[in-house]
N, CA, C and O of each residue as an XYZ file, in Angstrom:
576
protein
N     -59.650     10.936    -41.512
C     -59.496      9.519    -41.314
C     -58.208      8.879    -40.999
O     -57.330      8.881    -41.862
N     -58.018      8.368    -39.927
C     -56.755      7.646    -39.719
C     -57.023      5.994    -39.091
O     -57.653      5.538    -38.137
N     -56.299      5.492    -40.032
C     -56.427      3.853    -39.906
C     -55.187      3.807    -39.050
O     -54.114      4.288    -39.414
N     -55.398      3.168    -37.822
C     -54.732      2.734    -36.671
C     -54.650      1.164    -36.488
O     -55.451      0.445    -37.085
N     -53.780      0.693    -35.745
C     -53.738     -0.686    -35.285
C     -55.291     -0.950    -34.385
O     -55.937     -1.998    -34.394
N     -55.568      0.068    -33.789
C     -56.853     -0.022    -32.971
C     -57.922     -0.266    -33.774
O     -58.788     -1.109    -33.541
N     -57.873      0.537    -34.823
C     -59.088      0.474    -35.920
C     -58.965     -0.705    -36.417
O     -60.048     -1.289    -36.450
N     -57.976     -1.384    -36.875
C     -57.728     -2.609    -37.320
C     -58.123     -3.689    -36.466
O     -58.604     -4.710    -36.957
N     -57.968     -3.559    -35.276
C     -58.421     -4.618    -34.074
C     -59.878     -4.713    -34.058
O     -60.470     -5.787    -33.949
N     -60.500     -3.477    -34.176
C     -61.827     -3.299    -34.125
C     -62.500     -3.959    -35.326
O     -63.470     -4.694    -35.140
N     -62.080     -3.752    -36.407
C     -62.412     -4.268    -37.814
C     -62.310     -5.882    -37.722
O     -63.212     -6.629    -38.100
N     -61.363     -6.216    -37.293
C     -61.224     -7.687    -37.109
C     -62.123     -8.292    -36.063
O     -62.640     -9.392    -36.258
N     -62.322     -7.602    -34.957
C     -63.223     -7.999    -33.870
C     -64.802     -8.162    -34.293
O     -65.653     -8.958    -33.897
N     -64.856     -7.170    -35.187
C     -66.253     -6.910    -35.841
C     -66.549     -8.304    -36.591
O     -67.441     -9.096    -36.285
N     -65.753     -8.418    -37.484
C     -65.926     -9.629    -38.404
C     -65.933    -10.911    -37.688
O     -66.718    -11.806    -38.000
N     -65.017    -11.032    -36.668
C     -64.932    -12.230    -36.036
C     -65.981    -12.538    -34.983
O     -66.184    -13.676    -34.560
N     -66.634    -11.451    -34.586
C     -67.993    -11.519    -33.654
C     -69.097    -12.016    -34.309
O     -69.975    -12.672    -33.749
N     -69.079    -11.642    -35.807
C     -70.183    -12.026    -36.524
C     -70.183    -13.630    -36.737
O     -71.197    -14.322    -36.835
N     -68.902    -14.064    -36.788
C     -68.838    -15.522    -36.840
C     -69.176    -16.220    -35.609
O     -69.617    -17.369    -35.599
N     -68.920    -15.365    -34.345
C     -69.116    -16.114    -32.890
C     -70.737    -15.987    -32.881
O     -71.400    -16.804    -32.243
N     -71.307    -15.012    -33.557
C     -72.723    -15.084    -33.310
C     -73.417    -16.088    -34.014
O     -74.346    -16.688    -33.473
N     -72.964    -16.395    -35.471
C     -73.555    -17.634    -36.098
C     -73.108    -19.128    -35.261
O     -73.855    -20.105    -35.235
N     -71.802    -19.084    -34.625
C     -71.635    -20.168    -33.539
C     -72.762    -20.316    -32.591
O     -73.451    -21.331    -32.496
N     -72.914    -19.138    -31.834
C     -73.880    -19.187    -30.904
C     -75.310    -19.489    -31.145
O     -76.084    -20.012    -30.344
N     -75.558    -19.098    -32.333
C     -76.921    -19.535    -32.892
C     -77.132    -21.175    -33.240
O     -78.120    -21.873    -33.014
N     -75.913    -21.520    -33.839
C     -75.891    -22.941    -34.041
C     -76.017    -23.854    -32.861
O     -76.698    -24.879    -32.852
N     -75.283    -23.382    -31.843
C     -75.529    -24.000    -30.582
C     -76.782    -23.994    -29.880
O     -77.074    -24.929    -29.135
N     -77.637    -22.895    -30.080
C     -78.941    -22.780    -29.648
C     -79.903    -23.792    -30.220
O     -80.698    -24.490    -29.592
N     -79.699    -23.750    -31.480
C     -80.597    -24.556    -32.381
C     -80.198    -26.077    -32.175
O     -81.081    -26.935    -32.208
N     -78.814    -26.425    -31.954
C     -78.651    -27.877    -31.791
C     -79.172    -28.467    -30.191
O     -79.559    -29.604    -29.921
N     -79.033    -27.292    -29.274
C     -79.435    -27.722    -27.993
C     -81.187    -27.895    -27.964
O     -81.828    -28.692    -27.280
N     -81.653    -26.990    -28.827
C     -83.280    -27.143    -29.000
C     -83.601    -28.295    -29.606
O     -84.640    -28.855    -29.253
N     -82.770    -28.882    -30.644
C     -83.203    -30.095    -31.425
C     -82.858    -31.355    -30.406
O     -83.400    -32.440    -30.613
N     -81.980    -31.189    -29.348
C     -81.840    -32.333    -28.435
C     -82.921    -32.253    -27.395
O     -83.327    -33.326    -26.949
N     -83.365    -31.309    -27.014
C     -84.461    -30.864    -26.099
C     -85.766    -31.616    -26.584
O     -86.499    -32.241    -25.818
N     -85.971    -31.482    -27.955
C     -87.204    -31.985    -28.356
C     -87.196    -33.315    -29.073
O     -88.144    -33.760    -29.720
N     -85.905    -33.967    -28.871
C     -85.385    -35.306    -29.426
C     -85.621    -35.461    -30.696
O     -86.093    -36.503    -31.152
N     -85.314    -34.434    -31.404
C     -85.243    -34.342    -32.927
C     -83.907    -35.013    -33.395
O     -83.904    -35.554    -34.500
N     -82.794    -35.015    -32.646
C     -81.511    -35.412    -33.184
C     -81.060    -36.413    -32.065
O     -81.579    -36.407    -30.949
N     -80.009    -37.315    -32.456
C     -79.317    -38.273    -31.581
C     -78.386    -37.530    -30.780
O     -77.760    -36.658    -31.383
N     -78.160    -37.679    -29.573
C     -77.070    -36.868    -28.934
C     -75.676    -37.377    -29.464
O     -74.766    -36.567    -29.286
N     -75.430    -38.212    -29.900
C     -74.173    -38.724    -30.243
C     -73.807    -37.960    -31.575
O     -72.658    -37.551    -31.738
N     -74.814    -37.764    -32.551
C     -74.513    -37.114    -33.660
C     -74.508    -35.556    -33.367
O     -73.811    -34.794    -34.035
N     -75.268    -35.152    -32.402
C     -75.224    -33.750    -32.102
C     -73.908    -33.390    -31.406
O     -73.291    -32.369    -31.709
N     -73.483    -34.263    -30.452
C     -72.243    -33.813    -30.026
C     -70.980    -33.879    -30.858
O     -69.994    -33.172    -30.653
N     -71.098    -34.830    -31.862
C     -70.028    -34.703    -32.999
C     -69.992    -33.596    -33.885
O     -68.989    -33.271    -34.521
N     -71.177    -32.969    -33.931
C     -71.195    -31.861    -34.509
C     -70.777    -30.433    -33.901
O     -70.404    -29.434    -34.515
N     -70.938    -30.611    -32.589
C     -70.873    -29.648    -31.571
C     -69.440    -29.316    -31.333
O     -68.905    -28.229    -31.551
N     -68.895    -30.391    -30.859
C     -67.576    -30.670    -30.153
C     -66.423    -29.860    -31.162
O     -65.568    -29.130    -30.662
N     -66.522    -30.088    -32.616
C     -65.380    -29.570    -33.062
C     -65.497    -27.879    -33.156
O     -64.547    -27.194    -33.535
N     -66.587    -27.404    -32.820
C     -66.785    -25.839    -32.920
C     -66.162    -24.966    -31.645
O     -65.872    -23.771    -31.694
N     -66.025    -25.848    -30.486
C     -65.815    -25.357    -29.207
C     -64.346    -24.696    -29.283
O     -64.236    -23.547    -28.856
N     -63.497    -25.186    -29.670
C     -62.114    -24.779    -29.828
C     -62.026    -23.378    -30.724
O     -61.694    -22.287    -30.262
N     -62.338    -23.602    -31.889
C     -62.563    -22.406    -32.678
C     -63.014    -21.153    -32.134
O     -62.443    -20.070    -32.266
N     -64.344    -21.440    -31.362
C     -64.890    -20.369    -30.844
C     -64.183    -19.798    -29.690
O     -64.179    -18.583    -29.495
N     -63.685    -20.492    -29.047
C     -62.672    -19.917    -27.737
C     -61.377    -19.268    -28.271
O     -60.905    -18.258    -27.750
N     -60.777    -19.941    -29.417
C     -59.453    -19.399    -29.880
C     -59.931    -17.990    -30.635
O     -59.239    -17.000    -30.396
N     -60.934    -17.855    -31.424
C     -61.309    -16.793    -31.918
C     -61.534    -15.656    -30.802
O     -60.899    -14.606    -30.905
N     -62.342    -15.833    -29.842
C     -62.476    -14.738    -28.895
C     -61.178    -14.470    -28.176
O     -60.906    -13.292    -27.945
N     -60.356    -15.400    -27.801
C     -59.391    -15.184    -27.146
C     -58.177    -14.373    -28.042
O     -57.414    -13.568    -27.509
N     -58.136    -14.697    -29.378
C     -57.295    -13.985    -30.263
C     -57.796    -12.762    -30.180
O     -57.021    -12.020    -29.577
N     -58.834    -12.205    -30.558
C     -59.126    -10.763    -30.581
C     -59.186    -10.030    -29.077
O     -59.276     -8.804    -29.006
N     -59.141    -10.719    -28.096
C     -58.868    -10.248    -26.832
C     -57.560    -10.027    -26.469
O     -57.350     -9.223    -25.560
N     -56.563    -10.632    -27.048
C     -55.083    -10.330    -26.946
C     -54.672     -9.378    -28.078
O     -53.623     -8.745    -27.965
N     -55.341     -9.265    -29.016
C     -55.213     -7.914    -30.095
C     -55.510     -6.794    -29.345
O     -54.711     -5.858    -29.354
N     -56.550     -6.734    -28.682
C     -56.902     -5.520    -27.790
C     -55.801     -5.078    -26.847
O     -55.524     -3.887    -26.703
N     -55.116     -6.156    -26.142
C     -54.125     -5.986    -25.103
C     -52.919     -5.160    -26.079
O     -52.339     -4.133    -25.726
N     -52.727     -5.829    -27.277
C     -51.460     -5.299    -28.019
C     -51.819     -3.884    -28.411
O     -50.930     -3.039    -28.305
N     -53.153     -3.476    -28.905
C     -53.480     -2.123    -29.286
C     -53.743     -1.256    -28.205
O     -54.043     -0.078    -28.398
N     -53.627     -1.892    -26.777
C     -53.505     -0.783    -25.586
C     -55.155     -0.471    -25.387
O     -55.402      0.605    -24.843
N     -56.062     -1.132    -25.694
C     -57.528     -0.889    -25.528
C     -57.975     -1.413    -24.162
O     -58.754     -2.367    -24.148
N     -57.583     -0.915    -23.095
C     -57.717     -1.602    -21.980
C     -59.331     -1.836    -21.458
O     -59.583     -2.861    -20.824
N     -60.252     -0.991    -21.707
C     -61.618     -1.037    -21.628
C     -62.262     -2.199    -22.320
O     -62.977     -3.031    -21.762
N     -61.909     -2.175    -23.715
C     -62.298     -3.280    -24.574
C     -61.899     -4.778    -24.021
O     -62.729     -5.687    -23.987
N     -60.528     -4.934    -23.588
C     -59.908     -5.987    -23.177
C     -60.668     -6.349    -21.840
O     -61.081     -7.494    -21.655
N     -60.835     -5.374    -20.944
C     -61.616     -5.629    -19.649
C     -62.947     -6.397    -20.001
O     -63.400     -7.381    -19.417
N     -63.505     -5.686    -21.157
C     -64.862     -6.041    -21.427
C     -64.947     -7.588    -21.738
O     -65.864     -8.327    -21.379
N     -63.816     -7.954    -22.478
C     -63.613     -9.476    -23.172
C     -63.130    -10.353    -22.045
O     -63.431    -11.547    -22.036
N     -62.463     -9.864    -21.182
C     -61.612    -10.770    -20.504
C     -62.480    -11.728    -19.618
O     -62.100    -12.891    -19.484
N     -63.631    -11.295    -19.004
C     -64.477    -12.355    -18.058
C     -64.758    -13.580    -19.113
O     -64.412    -14.744    -18.912
N     -65.376    -13.153    -20.153
C     -65.671    -14.402    -20.932
C     -64.668    -15.164    -21.554
O     -64.971    -16.296    -21.932
N     -63.528    -14.744    -21.727
C     -62.429    -15.558    -22.003
C     -61.692    -16.159    -20.800
O     -60.872    -17.040    -21.057
N     -61.888    -15.776    -19.426
C     -61.432    -16.591    -18.405
C     -62.467    -17.669    -18.227
O     -62.065    -18.770    -17.852
N     -63.828    -17.477    -18.464
C     -64.823    -18.530    -18.457
C     -64.425    -19.640    -19.517
O     -64.543    -20.829    -19.223
N     -63.962    -19.242    -20.730
C     -63.842    -20.250    -21.622
C     -62.549    -20.986    -21.292
O     -62.337    -22.080    -21.816
N     -61.814    -20.526    -20.583
C     -60.479    -21.214    -20.297
C     -60.849    -21.998    -19.240
O     -60.362    -23.127    -19.314
N     -61.543    -21.801    -18.274
C     -62.133    -22.391    -17.078
C     -62.800    -23.538    -17.332
O     -62.428    -24.608    -16.850
N     -63.862    -23.424    -18.121
C     -64.689    -24.320    -18.706
C     -64.038    -25.350    -19.535
O     -64.462    -26.492    -19.707
N     -63.081    -24.892    -19.980
C     -62.314    -25.952    -20.906
C     -61.476    -26.977    -20.035
O     -61.315    -28.186    -20.205
N     -61.016    -26.179    -19.104
C     -59.969    -27.086    -17.987
C     -60.791    -27.981    -17.446
O     -60.355    -29.129    -17.364
N     -62.149    -27.707    -16.950
C     -62.946    -28.493    -16.133
C     -63.992    -29.351    -16.863
O     -65.036    -29.783    -16.374
N     -63.524    -29.530    -18.153
C     -64.360    -30.273    -19.102
C     -64.319    -31.732    -18.641
O     -63.443    -32.160    -17.891
N     -65.420    -32.543    -19.184
C     -65.501    -33.864    -18.602
C     -64.430    -34.780    -19.545
O     -63.968    -34.499    -20.651
N     -64.227    -35.858    -18.786
C     -62.951    -36.668    -19.487
C     -63.607    -37.241    -20.792
O     -64.691    -37.825    -20.770
N     -62.936    -37.048    -21.831
C     -63.105    -37.447    -23.020
C     -61.841    -37.636    -24.103
O     -60.703    -37.213    -23.903
N     -62.275    -38.341    -25.259
C     -61.018    -38.725    -25.910
C     -60.596    -37.640    -26.838
O     -59.409    -37.478    -27.120
N     -61.401    -37.010    -27.241
C     -61.088    -35.902    -28.229
C     -61.277    -34.391    -27.672
O     -61.404    -34.192    -26.463
N     -61.287    -33.510    -28.466
C     -61.505    -32.064    -27.887
C     -63.055    -31.726    -27.936
O     -63.875    -32.284    -28.666
N     -63.271    -30.858    -27.157
C     -64.871    -30.548    -27.031
C     -65.361    -30.613    -25.445
O     -64.723    -31.106    -24.515
N     -66.416    -30.102    -25.400
C     -67.064    -30.257    -24.047
C     -68.174    -30.934    -23.811
O     -68.620    -31.030    -22.668
N     -68.799    -31.523    -24.929
C     -70.042    -32.274    -24.687
C     -69.954    -33.705    -24.829
O     -69.501    -34.314    -25.799
N     -70.414    -34.164    -23.807
C     -70.457    -35.638    -23.601
C     -71.797    -36.187    -24.010
O     -72.783    -35.769    -23.403
N     -71.968    -37.192    -25.093
C     -73.066    -37.705    -25.460
C     -74.071    -38.386    -24.345
O     -75.299    -38.462    -24.392
N     -73.112    -38.886    -23.267
C     -73.772    -39.740    -22.209
C     -74.466    -38.783    -21.262
O     -75.480    -39.202    -20.703
N     -74.038    -37.516    -21.004
C     -74.436    -36.792    -19.993
C     -75.293    -35.484    -20.575
O     -76.019    -34.829    -19.827
N     -75.156    -35.222    -21.771
C     -75.907    -34.056    -22.535
C     -77.327    -34.152    -22.236
O     -77.988    -33.129    -22.054
N     -77.817    -35.262    -22.175
C     -79.569    -35.467    -22.222
C     -79.895    -35.324    -20.772
O     -81.080    -35.391    -20.443
N     -78.868    -35.111    -19.770
C     -79.283    -34.823    -18.414
C     -80.074    -33.482    -18.589
O     -79.552    -32.554    -19.207
N     -81.479    -33.358    -17.987
C     -81.930    -32.175    -17.857
C     -81.444    -30.786    -17.481
O     -81.725    -29.721    -18.029
N     -80.587    -31.032    -16.340
C     -79.484    -30.019    -15.772
C     -78.682    -29.468    -16.754
O     -78.573    -28.295    -17.109
N     -78.095    -30.546    -17.175
C     -76.960    -30.100    -18.363
C     -77.484    -29.499    -19.535
O     -76.954    -28.485    -19.991
N     -78.623    -30.104    -20.149
C     -79.177    -29.551    -21.143
C     -79.667    -28.052    -21.010
O     -79.517    -27.220    -21.905
N     -80.208    -27.827    -19.916
C     -80.548    -26.298    -19.384
C     -79.537    -25.540    -19.259
O     -79.572    -24.382    -19.674
N     -78.500    -26.042    -18.688
C     -77.134    -25.240    -18.477
C     -76.680    -24.708    -19.843
O     -76.497    -23.507    -20.042
N     -76.499    -25.688    -20.806
C     -75.863    -25.432    -22.027
C     -76.768    -24.415    -22.711
O     -76.315    -23.397    -23.235
N     -77.972    -24.704    -22.691
C     -79.007    -23.845    -23.341
C     -78.797    -22.533    -23.068
O     -78.596    -21.654    -23.906
N     -78.857    -22.379    -21.629
C     -78.769    -20.991    -20.870
C     -77.424    -20.409    -21.439
O     -77.334    -19.291    -21.949
N     -76.427    -21.269    -21.297
C     -75.028    -20.734    -21.684
C     -75.112    -20.278    -23.083
O     -74.727    -19.123    -23.267
N     -75.512    -20.902    -24.057
C     -75.783    -20.377    -25.559
C     -76.579    -19.162    -25.645
O     -76.177    -18.311    -26.438
N     -77.659    -18.916    -24.961
C     -78.350    -17.597    -24.864
C     -77.615    -16.481    -24.258
O     -77.724    -15.375    -24.788
N     -76.977    -16.606    -23.352
C     -76.051    -15.650    -22.688
C     -74.746    -15.378    -23.579
O     -74.288    -14.236    -23.534
N     -74.180    -16.226    -24.296
C     -73.221    -15.934    -25.159
C     -73.636    -15.379    -26.369
O     -72.903    -14.657    -27.045
N     -74.946    -15.725    -26.720
C     -75.417    -14.922    -28.037
C     -75.788    -13.356    -27.558
O     -75.558    -12.356    -28.238
N     -76.287    -13.368    -26.507
C     -76.364    -11.795    -25.874
C     -75.249    -11.008    -26.005
O     -75.278     -9.857    -26.441
N     -74.111    -11.683    -25.584
C     -72.809    -10.892    -25.375
C     -72.288    -10.662    -26.541
O     -71.965     -9.497    -26.769
N     -72.057    -11.709    -27.611
C     -71.622    -11.557    -28.985
C     -72.474    -10.294    -29.614
O     -71.857     -9.395    -30.185
N     -73.940    -10.249    -29.492
C     -74.505     -9.118    -30.206
C     -74.188     -7.875    -29.432
O     -74.162     -6.839    -30.096
N     -73.966     -7.798    -28.280
C     -73.903     -6.474    -27.692
C     -72.427     -6.179    -28.040
O     -72.225     -5.004    -28.348
N     -71.377     -6.979    -28.056
C     -70.041     -6.806    -28.278
C     -69.916     -6.422    -29.942
O     -69.081     -5.607    -30.336
N     -70.682     -6.989    -30.685
C     -70.750     -6.747    -32.178
C     -70.900     -5.030    -32.409
O     -70.161     -4.340    -33.112
N     -72.104     -4.556    -31.582
C     -72.514     -3.425    -31.920
C     -71.369     -2.341    -31.231
O     -71.061     -1.218    -31.630
N     -70.926     -3.005    -30.200
C     -69.707     -2.096    -29.465
C     -68.549     -2.050    -30.268
O     -67.878     -1.018    -30.220
N     -68.137     -3.110    -31.104
C     -67.256     -2.957    -32.000
C     -67.326     -2.013    -33.096
O     -66.390     -1.267    -33.381
N     -68.560     -2.045    -33.782
C     -69.023     -1.073    -34.663
C     -68.851      0.289    -34.254
O     -68.131      1.044    -34.908
N     -69.471      0.670    -33.197
C     -69.178      1.940    -32.698
C     -67.888      2.259    -32.578
O     -67.480      3.292    -33.109
N     -67.064      1.457    -31.886
C     -65.624      1.769    -31.667
C     -64.870      2.018    -32.899
O     -64.078      2.958    -32.967
N     -65.100      1.140    -33.968
C     -64.485      1.213    -35.138
C     -64.726      2.483    -35.679
O     -63.755      3.170    -35.995
N     -65.907      2.918    -35.841
C     -66.305      4.153    -36.357
C     -65.516      5.447    -35.491
O     -64.951      6.412    -36.007
N     -65.634      5.210    -34.306
C     -65.006      6.368    -33.585
C     -63.629      6.382    -33.758
O     -63.038      7.461    -33.778
N     -62.917      5.114    -33.911
C     -61.354      5.253    -33.926
C     -61.008      5.673    -35.335
O     -59.982      6.335    -35.494
N     -61.821      5.328    -36.458
C     -61.733      5.871    -37.882
C     -61.937      7.492    -38.018
O     -61.338      8.262    -38.767
N     -62.811      7.728    -37.209
C     -63.286      9.478    -37.449
C     -62.363     10.236    -36.438
O     -62.151     11.431    -36.640
N     -61.819      9.625    -35.393
C     -61.385     10.529    -34.209
C     -60.107     11.286    -34.752
O     -60.093     12.506    -34.586
N     -59.141     10.749    -35.321
C     -57.803     11.409    -35.666
C     -58.049     11.994    -37.015
O     -57.153     12.610    -37.593
């Protein structure tokens, strides 16, 4: 067994992707509560907006780590979502604080459906990447 920097990157990505899975599940539950009028949009956006930047930074953080570890396939796998995160944050609505969700427009059915669909797609991506990182970590540890 050889513990390399690449193995460390996969272990770190595995742990952080578990965190991102919980973030995605929280987003899906929050948008479902908005859809069923269980929660106030202002309170919901106040709880969702602080999680946006940590999610984006965590994902970009281990994508950069894969660049340093020269794991080009894994980096290419993560790059589209990282680019989407950057583009989404640059084109966010005008707000006073950090975040993406505006309480006045989140109840629009198109916006709510798009946010819900985005949450499900991110959850699927993070689940697939979790098992990919698990396999890659085991492969890196056993291969040398």
